[in-house]
C-alpha positions in Angstrom: 0.0 0.0 0.0 2.8 2.4 0.8 4.6 1.3 -2.4 1.4 1.9 -4.4 0.9 5.3 -2.8 4.5 6.3 -3.6 4.1 5.2 -7.2 0.9 7.3 -7.4 2.7 10.3 -6.0 5.6 9.9 -8.4 3.2 9.6 -11.3 1.4 12.8 -10.5 4.3 15.0 -9.5 5.5 15.9 -13.0 2.0 17.3 -13.9 1.9 19.2 -10.6 5.3 20.6 -11.3 4.3 21.6 -14.8 1.2 23.3 -13.4 3.4 25.2 -10.9 5.8 26.3 -13.6 2.9 27.4 -15.8 1.3 29.3 -13.0 4.6 31.1 -12.2 4.9 32.0 -15.9 1.4 33.5 -15.9 2.1 35.4 -12.7 5.2 36.9 -14.3 3.2 37.9 -17.4 0.6 39.6 -15.2 3.3 41.5 -13.4 4.9 42.7 -16.7 1.4 43.7 -18.0 0.7 45.6 -14.8 4.0 47.5 -15.2 3.1 48.3 -18.8 -0.3 49.5 -17.8 1.2 51.8 -15.1 3.6 53.1 -17.8 6.7 51.6 -16.1 7.9 50.7 -19.6 11.5 50.0 -18.7 10.5 47.5 -16.0 7.9 45.9 -18.2 10.5 45.6 -21.0 13.0 43.7 -18.8 10.2 41.4 -17.6 9.0 40.7 -21.2 12.5 39.9 -22.4 13.0 37.4 -19.5 9.7 35.8 -20.3 10.6 35.5 -24.0 13.9 33.7 -23.1 11.6 31.1 -21.4 9.1 30.9 -24.3 10.7 32.0 -27.6 7.7 30.5 -29.5 5.4 33.1 -28.1 3.8 35.4 -30.7 2.4 37.9 -28.2 5.6 38.7 -26.2 7.5 40.2 -29.2 4.6 42.6 -29.8 4.6 43.6 -26.1 8.4 44.2 -26.3 7.9 46.3 -29.5 5.3 48.4 -27.7 7.7 49.0 -24.8 10.4 50.2 -27.1 7.9 52.5 -28.9 6.8 54.2 -25.7 10.5 54.4 -24.5 11.0 56.3 -27.8 13.5 53.6 -28.9 12.0 53.7 -32.4 14.7 51.8 -34.2 14.4 48.9 -31.8 10.6 49.1 -32.1 10.3 48.9 -35.9 13.1 46.2 -36.0 11.1 43.9 -33.7 7.8 44.7 -35.4 9.4 44.0 -38.8 10.7 40.6 -37.7 7.3 39.5 -36.3 4.8 41.2 -38.6 4.8 38.4 -41.1 4.0 35.8 -38.4 1.1 37.9 -37.2 -1.1 38.5 -40.2 -3.9 39.6 -37.9 -1.8 42.3 -36.3 -4.0 44.8 -34.4 -4.2 48.3 -35.9 -2.7 49.6 -32.7 0.5 47.7 -33.4 0.4 48.6 -37.1 0.2 52.2 -36.1 3.2 51.9 -33.7 5.1 50.2 -36.5 4.3 52.9 -39.0 5.1 55.7 -36.5 8.4 54.0 -35.6 9.3 53.9 -39.3 8.4 57.6 -39.7 10.4 58.5 -36.6 13.5 56.9 -38.1 13.1 58.5 -41.5 11.9 55.3 -43.3 9.2 57.3 -45.0 8.5 54.9 -48.0 8.1 51.9 -45.7 6.0 54.1 -43.3 3.6 54.9 -46.2 3.1 51.2 -46.8 2.5 50.5 -43.1 -0.1 53.3 -42.9 -1.8 51.9 -46.0 -2.0 48.5 -44.2 -4.1 50.2 -41.5 -6.5 51.6 -44.1 -7.2 48.0 -45.4 -9.1 47.4 -42.2 -10.9 50.7 -42.1 -10.4 53.2 -45.0 -12.3 56.2 -43.5 -9.5 57.3 -41.1 -8.7 60.9 -42.0 -5.6 61.2 -39.7 -4.0 58.2 -41.4 -4.8 59.6 -44.8 -3.3 62.9 -43.8 -0.1 61.2 -42.6 0.2 59.4 -45.9 -0.3 62.7 -47.8 2.2 64.5 -45.7 4.9 61.8 -46.2 4.2 61.8 -50.0 4.7 65.6 -49.9 7.4 65.8 -47.3 9.5 68.2 -49.4 7.1 71.1 -48.5 8.3 71.0 -44.9 11.8 71.8 -46.0 11.0 74.9 -48.1 11.8 77.6 -45.6 14.6 75.9 -43.8 17.1 78.6 -44.8 15.2 81.2 -42.8 16.0 79.5 -39.4 19.2 79.1 -37.5 19.3 76.5 -34.7 22.0 75.7 -32.3 22.2 73.6 -29.1 22.3 75.5 -25.8 25.6 74.8 -23.9 23.7 73.4 -20.9 23.0 70.0 -22.4 24.2 66.7 -20.8 23.8 63.0 -21.6 20.6 63.2 -19.4 17.4 65.0 -20.2 17.2 68.8 -20.4 13.9 70.3 -21.6 11.3 73.1 -21.5 13.6 76.1 -21.5 12.1 79.4 -20.3 14.0 82.8 -20.3 14.0 84.4 -16.9 15.6 87.6 -15.9 19.3 87.3 -17.0 19.3 83.6 -17.7 17.4 80.4 -18.5 15.2 78.1 -16.5 14.8 74.4 -17.6 14.0 71.0 -16.1 16.4 68.1 -16.1 16.9 64.6 -14.6 20.7 65.0 -14.5 22.4 63.3 -11.6 23.2 65.4 -8.5 25.7 64.7 -5.7 23.5 63.6 -2.8 23.5 61.1 0.0 20.4 59.2 -1.1 19.6 59.1 -4.8 15.9 58.9 -5.6 14.9 57.2 -8.8 11.7 57.0 -10.8 10.2 53.9 -12.4 12.6 54.0 -15.3 15.5 54.0 -12.8 16.4 57.6 -13.6 16.6 60.6 -11.2 13.4 62.7 -10.9 13.2 65.8 -13.0 14.0 69.0 -11.2 13.9 72.7 -12.1 17.2 74.5 -12.7 18.3 78.1 -13.4 21.5 79.2 -15.1 22.7 82.8 -15.5 23.6 83.8 -19.1 26.6 86.0 -19.9 28.0 87.2 -23.3 30.4 84.8 -24.9 33.6 86.8 -25.6 34.9 84.0 -27.9 31.7 83.9 -30.0 30.2 87.3 -31.0 26.5 87.6 -30.3 26.2 84.2 -28.5 25.8 83.4 -24.8 27.5 81.1 -22.4 25.9 79.8 -19.2 27.1 79.5 -15.6 26.7 76.3 -13.6 23.0 75.6 -13.1 21.5 75.8 -9.6 18.2 74.4 -8.4 15.3 76.8 -8.8 12.7 77.0 -5.9 13.1 73.4 -4.8 10.8 74.1 -1.9 7.9 74.4 -4.4 8.0 70.8 -5.5 7.3 67.4 -4.1 10.1 64.9 -4.0 8.9 63.5 -7.3 9.0 65.0 -10.8 9.0 68.7 -11.4 7.2 69.8 -14.6 7.3 72.8 -16.9 6.5 76.3 -15.7 5.4 79.6 -17.3 5.7 83.3 -16.1 3.3 86.2 -16.5 2.7 89.8 -15.4 6.3 90.8 -16.2 7.7 87.7 -14.6 6.3 88.5 -11.1 3.9 85.5 -11.2 4.3 81.9 -12.4 2.4 78.7 -12.8 4.3 75.4 -12.4 3.6 71.7 -12.7 4.6 69.2 -10.1 3.9 65.6 -9.4 2.0 65.1 -6.1 2.6 62.5 -3.4 -1.0 61.4 -3.1 -2.0 58.6 -5.4 -5.3 58.2 -7.2 -7.6 55.2 -7.2 -5.4 53.5 -9.8 -2.3 54.0 -7.6 -0.7 56.5 -9.9 0.6 59.9 -8.9 -0.5 62.8 -11.2 1.0 66.1 -12.3 -0.9 69.2 -11.1 -0.6 73.0 -11.5 0.2 75.5 -8.8 0.5 79.3 -8.6 3.3 81.4 -7.1 4.2 85.1 -7.0 7.1 87.3 -6.1 6.6 89.1 -2.8 9.4 91.4 -1.5 12.0 89.7 -3.5 10.9 86.1 -2.6 8.7 83.6 -4.3 5.7 82.4 -2.4 3.2 79.7 -3.4 -0.3 81.2 -3.6 -2.6 78.3 -4.4 -3.5 75.4 -6.7 -5.4 75.2 -9.9 -9.0 74.2 -8.8 -9.3 71.5 -11.4 -6.3 69.5 -10.3 -7.1 65.8 -9.7 -5.4 62.6 -8.5 -7.3 60.8 -11.3 -5.6 62.6 -14.3 -2.6 64.9 -14.9 -2.7 68.6 -15.8 0.7 69.9 -17.0 2.5 72.0 -19.6 1.0 75.4 -18.6 1.1 78.5 -20.8 -0.7 81.7 -19.9 -1.2 85.1 -21.5 0.7 88.1 -20.0 -2.2 89.5 -18.0 -3.0 86.1 -16.5 -6.5 85.6 -17.7 -6.3 82.7 -20.3 -4.5 79.5 -19.3 -3.6 76.7 -21.7 -2.4 73.2 -20.6 -2.4 69.6 -21.6 -4.2 66.8 -19.8 -5.3 63.2 -20.1 -8.6 63.9 -18.3 -11.7 61.9 -19.4 -13.8 63.3 -22.2 -11.0 64.1 -24.6 -10.3 62.8 -28.1 -7.7 60.3 -26.9 -4.2 60.4 -25.4 -3.4 63.9 -24.1 -5.4 66.9 -25.3 -5.0 70.6 -25.0 -7.4 72.6 -22.8 -8.1 76.2 -22.0 -9.5 77.9 -18.9 -10.3 81.6 -18.4 -10.0 83.7 -15.2 -13.4 85.4 -14.7 -14.8 87.1 -11.7 -12.0 85.8 -9.5 -12.4 82.2 -10.5 -11.0 79.8 -13.2 -13.7 78.5 -15.6 -14.1 74.8 -16.2 -11.5 73.6 -18.7 -12.7 73.5 -22.3 -11.2 71.1 -24.8 -9.8 73.0 -27.8 -11.6 70.7 -30.2 -10.8 68.5 -33.1 -8.9 71.1 -35.2 -6.2 71.1 -32.5 -6.6 67.7 -30.7 -6.4 64.2 -32.2 -6.9 60.7 -30.9 -3.1 60.7 -30.0 -1.1 63.2 -28.0 -1.2 67.0 -28.1 1.1 68.5 -25.5 3.3 71.6 -24.5 1.0 74.4 -25.7 2.5 77.9 -25.9 0.3 80.9 -26.6 2.2 83.7 -28.4 1.0 87.3 -28.2 -2.6 86.0 -27.6 -3.0 85.1 -31.2 -0.9 82.1 -32.2 -1.0 78.7 -30.4 2.1 76.6 -30.7 2.0 73.0 -29.5 3.5 69.5 -30.1 1.7 66.5 -31.5 2.3 63.0 -32.7 -1.3 62.8 -34.1 -1.0 65.5 -36.8 1.1 64.5 -39.8 4.7 65.5 -39.7 8.3 64.4 -40.0 8.1 61.8 -37.2 7.7 61.6 -33.4 6.4 64.8 -31.8 6.4 67.7 -34.2 5.8 71.4 -33.4 2.7 72.9 -34.9 1.0 76.3 -34.9 -2.5 77.6 -35.4 -3.9 81.2 -35.4 -6.5 81.8 -32.6 -9.6 84.0 -33.2 -12.9 84.5 -31.6 -14.6 81.5 -33.2 -11.8 79.1 -32.6 -8.6 78.2 -34.4 -7.4 78.1 -38.0 -6.1 74.9 -39.6 -3.0 73.5 -38.0 0.4 74.1 -39.8 3.5 72.1 -39.3 6.5 74.3 -38.3 8.7 72.4 -40.8 12.4 71.6 -40.9 14.8 72.4 -39.2 12.5 73.2 -36.3 11.1 69.6 -36.7 13.0 66.5 -37.5 12.1 62.8 -37.3 12.8 63.0 -33.6 10.7 64.7 -30.9 10.4 68.5 -30.8 8.4 70.2 -28.1 8.4 72.9 -25.4 8.8 75.9 -27.8 8.8 79.5 -26.5 9.2 82.6 -28.7 10.0 86.2 -27.8 7.6 89.1 -28.4 9.4 90.1 -31.6 8.9 86.7 -33.1 12.6 86.6 -34.0 14.1 84.4 -31.3 13.2 81.4 -29.1 14.0 78.1 -27.5 12.7 74.6 -27.7 13.5 71.0 -26.8 14.4 68.0 -29.0 15.9 64.5 -28.8 17.1 64.8 -32.4 20.7 64.0 -31.5 20.4 60.6 -29.8 16.7 59.9 -29.5 15.0 58.3 -26.6 14.7 60.5 -23.5 18.0 62.2 -24.1 16.3 65.6 -24.7 18.4 68.7 -25.2 17.8 72.4 -25.3 18.0 74.4 -28.6 18.1 78.1 -29.4 16.4 79.3 -32.6 16.6 82.5 -34.7 13.4 82.8 -36.8 12.6 84.2 -40.2 16.2 85.1 -41.1 17.1 87.0 -44.2 18.7 84.8 -46.9 21.6 85.6 -49.1 22.6 86.6 -51.7 20.0 89.4 -51.4 19.1 91.7 -54.3 18.2 95.3 -53.5 17.2 97.8 -56.3 16.4 101.4 -56.1 16.9 105.0 -57.3 19.7 107.5 -56.6 18.5 111.1 -56.8 20.1 114.4 -55.7 19.3 118.0 -54.8 21.6 121.0 -54.6 20.7 122.2 -51.1 19.2 120.6 -48.0 16.4 123.2 -48.0 15.4 122.4 -51.6 11.9 121.1 -52.3 11.2 117.5 -53.0 10.2 118.6 -56.5 13.8 119.7 -57.1 15.1 116.1 -56.9 16.9 114.9 -60.0 18.1 111.5 -61.0 21.8 110.9 -60.1 22.8 109.4 -63.4 26.1 107.4 -63.9 27.1 107.6 -60.2 29.6 105.0 -59.2 28.8 103.1 -56.0 31.0 100.8 -53.8 29.5 98.3 -51.3 31.9 98.1 -48.4 31.8 95.4 -45.7 32.5 97.5 -42.5 33.6 94.5 -40.4 36.2 93.3 -42.9 36.8 96.7 -44.5 36.7 95.3 -48.0 34.7 96.3 -51.0 32.5 93.4 -52.0 30.7 95.0 -55.0 31.1 97.9 -57.4 28.6 99.3 -59.9 27.1 102.4 -61.6 23.6 103.8 -61.8 22.0 104.1 -65.2 21.0 107.3 -67.0 17.8 107.5 -64.8 19.6 106.9 -61.5 18.5 103.3 -61.1 20.8 100.8 -59.4 20.9 97.2 -58.3 23.0 95.8 -55.4 23.7 92.2 -54.6 24.3 91.8 -50.9 26.5 88.7 -50.6 26.1 87.8 -46.9 24.9 89.2 -43.6 27.2 92.0 -42.3 27.3 95.7 -41.6 27.8 97.7 -44.8 28.4 101.3 -46.0 27.8 102.6 -49.4 30.3 105.0 -51.0 28.7 107.0 -53.9 31.0 109.0 -56.3 29.3 111.4 -58.7 30.4 112.3 -62.3 32.2 115.3 -60.8 34.1 113.0 -58.3 32.0 114.3 -55.4 31.9 111.6 -52.7 29.0 110.7 -50.4 28.9 107.9 -47.8 25.9 106.3 -46.1 25.6 103.3 -43.7 23.4 100.4 -44.8 21.8 98.0 -42.3 20.2 94.8 -43.5 17.7 93.5 -40.9 18.6 90.1 -39.5 15.1 89.0 -40.0 13.4 88.7 -43.4 11.1 91.4 -44.6 9.8 92.7 -47.9 12.3 95.0 -49.7 10.6 97.6 -51.9 12.3 100.0 -54.2 14.9 102.0 -52.2 15.5 105.7 -52.9 18.8 107.4 -51.9 18.8 111.2 -51.9 22.2 112.9 -52.3 22.4 116.5 -50.9 25.2 118.2 -52.7 25.9 120.8 -50.0 26.2 118.1 -47.3 28.5 115.2 -46.6 26.1 112.4 -46.4 22.7 111.1 -47.4 19.2 112.0 -46.2 
């Protein structure tokens, strides 16, 4: 009897062992799925890879690995994994087909991306966003048309960690970063990186590079405002005496997640003091990326609150009668079923934001739309070189619309975001200027006494190099044409038929503008031009 019992136990133990192993495997899958759902993509990725080592025949695990790489912005790895498994998954979900197509776009594989987007349309052809993305990639050249009118350079504050959301403040620059700091206990987020903090760096003229700035060692900015978790973007208003900032809060929502919320502060007697919280903050959804008009009455932000179009949407709230109005979604012209983030309202009339839903060069692109009483105009892509197939976001532009800053991971991808400086709408060269040279005998002469200055010789002189870059002569009617070869400071030396000389300075605006017909008036009894 004992022998029989032992035999029975031995005969059943392998099945029980297999059941235990299978149960442990399912438990590990659930743990990985939970981490993915909680957006702990790095942890989920490690778990999925370990599971795939145990079951390399699985058709679902490679897709889950591909999704993790996609959300970690590791697009090359994502499309490589999708490409290896797409043939073995003929019934691939549209969600994964979209991630595959987006990963191809984000790595510049535009022809393949078009094919991948078309595969999505086979299941459902009436998808306007997908059709728009295909059209954009087929006409990608239009996003490069004005590239010569921009100058972009990295800000010398970047590290191998993330630096993003630059904001000019006083005599320097504020930004957020997850760079490592020397501290006794290092606190890490779910991706095993330090939490984002807010920094301020003083800017001083760079004596080695004319017109550029260098930055002093960054210091933490108002660390007492934030929780011990992530610091988010901020925005100033009312002549930089007030600000709104985003911060993760310590209290978790019902799903166990900690959200980003908005808070207000103002300068009082030379010190910053918190003055309150945005009344629509919630532990159930995040509100972040604030942008506000100068008088503090219209606030824009991004949020994943319920009732949107999908992903993160951009909302607006107005300050009326001492209260903030219920946030209003900006609607389907601005928002898509994917992510619209980092709004920036410029001069109360142009909304800049980033999106991976509107068609572009790949990843997050920067877009703009004119605001008016009835809503917003059609969205326009900012084009290259502002946008690339990486992520571009967090743009801010000065009141002259000529200079600004933004963030991008164009250099290395992933979450290695960097700060960039941008000069906007630059003049291009060579530049042709035409006009008319006239003269009058005396400064008090009437305008009707002006006569064409025929056959006058002119010399275009580069003041910085003190060299003549062009010579010419006006025709019998005083008409002239100059070719300005490059940006510099110039003077014009005009020599009349009687060898009378006149000199005038010529300044070409750094920014582009319409050049009409110029008129130069020579006053014979004066040494110069009026």
